[in-house]
C-alpha positions, 0 to 999 in steps of 0.5 A, spaced: 166 734 824 167 732 832 164 739 834 158 739 830 153 745 831 157 748 836 162 750 831 157 756 830 158 759 837 165 763 836 162 767 830 155 768 833 159 771 839 162 776 835 156 778 830 152 779 837 157 783 841 159 787 835 152 789 833 151 790 841 158 794 842 158 797 835 165 795 835 169 790 831 176 788 835 174 787 841 168 782 839 172 779 834 177 778 840 172 775 845 170 770 839 176 767 838 178 766 845 171 763 846 172 758 840 180 757 843 175 755 850 171 751 846 177 747 843 181 747 850 175 744 853 174 738 848 182 737 847 184 738 854 189 743 852 191 750 855 186 756 852 191 761 852 197 757 849 192 755 843 190 762 842 197 765 842 200 759 837 194 760 833 196 768 833 203 767 832 202 762 826 197 767 822 202 773 823 207 768 820 203 766 814 205 769 807 198 771 806 198 775 813 204 779 811 202 780 804 195 784 807 199 787 812 204 790 807 199 792 801 194 795 806 200 799 810 203 801 804 196 804 800 196 808 807 203 810 805 201 812 798 194 815 800 198 819 805 203 822 800 198 824 795 193 827 801 200 832 803 202 833 796 195 837 795 193 832 789 187 829 792 185 836 794 185 838 786 182 832 784 176 834 788 176 841 786 176 838 779 171 833 779 166 838 782 166 842 777 164 836 772 159 833 778 153 837 778 148 833 782 148 827 788 146 823 783 152 824 778 156 824 784 154 817 786 154 815 779 161 817 779 163 813 785 160 807 781 163 808 775 170 809 778 169 803 782 168 799 775 174 803 771 179 800 777 177 793 777 184 789 778 184 788 785 179 790 790 183 792 796 185 798 790 178 799 789 176 800 795 181 805 797 182 809 791 175 810 790 173 811 797 179 816 799 178 820 792 170 821 792 170 822 799 171 830 798 166 830 793 160 826 796 161 830 802 160 836 797 153 834 796 151 832 803 151 824 801 152 820 807 158 816 808 154 810 809 151 811 802 159 812 799 161 806 803 156 802 800 157 803 793 165 803 794 164 796 797 159 793 793 164 795 786 170 792 789 170 785 790 163 783 786 166 786 780 173 783 780 169 776 780 166 778 773 172 781 769 177 777 766 183 779 769 183 781 776 187 778 783 180 774 784 180 771 777 188 769 777 187 766 785 180 762 783 183 760 777 189 756 781 184 753 785 180 750 779 187 747 777 189 744 783 181 742 784 182 738 777 177 742 774 182 746 770 188 742 766 195 745 768 196 752 766 188 753 764 185 756 770 184 763 768 181 761 761 177 756 765 175 762 770 172 765 764 168 760 762 165 760 769 164 768 769 157 767 767 155 763 773 158 768 778 150 771 779 151 775 785 157 779 782 152 781 777 146 782 781 149 786 787 153 791 781 147 792 777 142 794 783 146 800 785 144 804 779 137 802 780 138 805 787 141 811 784 137 813 779 130 812 784 128 806 780 128 802 787 127 806 793 132 807 799 131 804 805 133 802 812 139 805 815 141 808 808 135 812 808 135 814 815 142 816 813 139 821 808 134 824 813 140 825 818 144 829 813 138 833 810 136 835 818 143 836 821 148 836 815 152 830 818 154 826 813 157 821 818 153 818 823 158 817 828 166 819 829 170 815 825 173 810 830 180 810 828 186 811 832 191 813 828 190 820 825 193 821 818 197 829 818 193 832 812 197 839 812 201 841 806 208 839 806 210 845 802 205 850 802 209 855 797 208 849 792 201 850 788 198 844 788 196 840 781 191 834 779 197 831 776 200 829 783 194 825 784 193 822 777 200 820 776 201 816 783 194 812 781 196 811 773 204 808 776 199 804 781 195 801 775 201 799 770 205 797 776 200 792 778 198 789 771 205 789 769 208 786 775 205 779 775 198 782 777 200 783 784 198 788 788 204 788 793 209 789 788 204 795 784 204 799 790 211 798 792 213 801 786 207 806 786 210 809 793 217 809 791 216 812 785 211 817 788 217 819 794 222 820 788 217 824 784 215 829 789 222 830 792 224 831 785 219 837 784 220 839 791 212 838 794 216 836 800 223 835 804 226 828 805 224 828 812 217 831 810 216 824 805 219 819 810 215 822 816 208 821 811 210 815 808 210 812 815 205 816 818 201 813 812 202 806 814 201 807 821 194 810 819 192 802 817 194 799 824 187 799 827 184 796 820 190 791 820 189 789 827 181 788 826 183 784 819 189 779 823 184 778 828 179 776 823 184 771 820 185 768 827 177 766 828 177 763 821 183 758 824 178 757 830 173 755 825 177 751 820 179 747 827 172 746 829 169 744 822 165 749 820 165 748 813 164 741 813 159 742 818 154 746 814 156 742 807 154 736 811 148 739 814 146 741 807 147 734 804 140 731 805 137 736 801 142 736 795 139 734 788 142 736 781 137 742 780 138 745 787 145 743 788 147 750 786 142 754 790 144 750 796 152 751 795 151 758 794 146 759 801 150 754 805 157 757 803 154 764 804 153 762 812 159 760 812 163 766 808 159 771 813 160 768 819 167 767 818 169 774 813 173 769 809 172 769 801 179 766 799 180 762 804 173 759 803 174 758 796 180 754 798 177 749 802 170 749 798 172 749 791 174 741 792 169 739 796 164 742 791 167 740 785 166 732 787 159 733 789 157 736 783 160 730 779 156 726 783 150 729 782 151 730 775 151 737 776 154 742 772 161 743 775 163 750 773 155 753 775 157 750 782 164 753 782 161 759 780 156 759 786 162 758 791 164 764 788 159 768 789 158 765 796 165 769 798 163 775 795 157 776 798 160 774 805 165 780 803 160 785 803 155 782 808 160 780 814 161 786 819 168 784 820 171 782 813 176 785 810 172 789 805 168 792 810 174 794 814 178 797 809 172 801 806 170 804 813 177 806 813 178 809 806 171 812 807 172 814 814 166 811 816 165 807 823 166 800 821 159 798 824 155 804 821 158 801 814 157 794 815 149 794 818 147 799 813 149 795 807 147 789 810 139 789 807 142 791 800 147 785 800 141 781 802 137 783 796 142 782 792 143 775 795 135 773 794 136 775 787 142 771 786 138 765 789 132 765 785 138 765 778 141 759 781 135 755 782 133 757 775 140 755 772 139 749 776 134 747 772 136 749 766 144 748 766 146 741 765 
């Protein structure tokens, strides 16, 4: 609270520089340094030491290690499936079933709904598997990325079982909203109040079927593809190039080389405590052994592909880790508490849900944090709801909605970065083209929260 409105400066620097420079990592780095410069000036501490300490703490955090391993191993799995030829065959098979641009876009949407267990899994699998199909129908990468991103996290928060519902369920227990061991069951009662999840998912088919017109950068992307045939606005800014050549050209590729690893990934994740890391570890190990047995590649080729796939995620991981450092800066400057405190004069029972949603959405967009936001904000919002005699689950649902909106709207959130990676779309091209559509869902959700604030007690 000591920093007040100054806490808004670091994320503002990041957003302005990202838009101006059309890149992500460097603005995040500068924003973090600006934040620690402010902290150093206030506390009379060393800026560089503060930054290094924060970075070391982030890299040593169990959550960061989990993200690095999950993303890297997804890269390994993707690399193996690409070089097996299974991905190519899956694309060829899908093209025999999909006959139009509309059906290709609906295919991406439906596949996103099918892979509901984890947003990382959804973003990687859908973007990776649908890229060739949408390219064949001259659909812009920006449009594919929008659908992939908006059917990842938003869907994970409105299905009964996902990594998101399990995580928030635990926070509901620690915040005494749910009895011990009943967090997930309590979350199920909260699902009708996670409005942004429903709205953002349901408007996608309205755009696909022309009920709502495409506009902004996605419309311009359509025009670009029609006039030039260029599916991406700019070159994919990844420094690591994944080898896509077949490991064994003499071995005929099959769709099953793609489907079996995906099936193992889903089953293993569900069976092993709904843990994406355990699931992808099993999937990579199985795929390695499976391909070795059927002679898709040699041991050396499979090993090199596995490490090459992991390495292809390094740029995305660098952005993610730096966004975590930015979150650490924001936490030290009390950004969440400042925004909630600033909104407190306008709070009452009827408008509390929409104010919670709107104010925390600002935090989620500026910090790129969703799960971190939940851990901080839910324990703060619960006593507010009780104080104003407002429905606690409704307000917790507004918190969850705010985090998901941030994952869609933030230019450097993990959802934006990983979706750009899987669709091979420039990170800023994706983030800026999707932003107005996330804004529409935000406005509609705000209206719903106003209505619910007056009708649900």
